[in-house]
VEXGU-260193 format. One record per residue (C-alpha): x, y negated, z negated. Coordinates in steps of 0.2 Angstrom, whole numbers, plus 5000, padded with zeros to 4 digits. Layout:
XYZ ...
//
This chain:
504849274996 506549224991 507149304975 507249484968 506449414952 504849354962 504649524970 504949614954 503649504945 502349544959 502649734956 502649714937 500949614937 500049734949 498749814937 497149764946 496449724963 496649544960 498549574956 498749694971 498149554983 499749454982 500749614987 499649635002 499849445006 501749455006 501549605019 500549495031 498849545025 498349375020 496449375025 494949385014 494849525002 493249615002 492549764992 492049925002 490249965000 489650144995 489250195013 490950145020 491850235005 490850385009 491150375028 493050355025 493050495012 493750384998 492450394985 493050534973 494950494971 494950304968 493850184958 493950014964 494249984983 494549824993 495249785010 496249635015 496449595033 497949555043 498449505060 497649615074 497349785067 498349765051 497449815036 497849835017 496849945007 496949894989 496450034976 496350074958 496750254954 495850324939 496850404924 496950584925 497350584943 499150594949 499550444959 500850544969 499450664974 498150534979 499250444992 499450585005 497550615004 497150435006 498350435021 497550585029 495750525027 496150345034 497150425048 495750535054 494250425050 494950245054 496450275066 496050105075 496750015060 498650005055 498550035036 499649985021 498950045005 499349964988 498750064974 498850034955 498550154941 498350044925 498450194913 500150264919 500750084923 501250134940 500950044957 501250114974 501450044992 501250165006 501150165025 501250315037 501650365055 500150435064 501250545076 500750705067 499450785056 499450765042 500250595043 502050575038 501950455023 503250335018 502950255000 503750194984 502950224967 503550094954 503450104935 502849924932 503749924915 505449954923 505449874940 507149924948 508149804959 507849924974 505949914971 506049724972 507149734987 505949844996 504549714993 505749574999 506049675015 504249705018 503949515016 505249475028 504349565042 503549435053 503349505070 501849435080 501349615086 500449715074 501049885080 502849825077 502449755060 501649925055 503150025062 504249915051 503249945036 503450135038 505350115041 505650005026 504550115014 505450265022 507150195018 506650194999 506250375000 507950415008 508850324994 507850414981 508450584989 510250534989 
//
């Protein structure tokens, strides 16, 4: 990804699973996108808080969970619950979550460090109607991560997404 405009366009368009897929792809999860079946959703404890759930594979243990969050549920509340469930029920994968909530026109990117319980979540939540340059820059930074080792790629995801949280606090 070369321009802020291209990154902003990806965020602005992310209103469905099909449009979350390019965000996963720029974050090194370029594999096939597959829906999760009911049994897997139940096993992961994801059934009640999200509607449409797919997984995109990446190198090694890298995975992107693509989800649509129904209206009436706060996106900010769903993210930590997703992280806690995935950390406890699928700790062998290194997750990036791309979530969209079409009704609120929001999209989120999240990763977490699994060094404590509950996991320490790093995320950005973007208003798709007003994508800020800092949001687009975060996507550009995620797309620039190209380490061959999946653990280092995941650590960089957490770092880049955590940097946005620090910026918002200041």
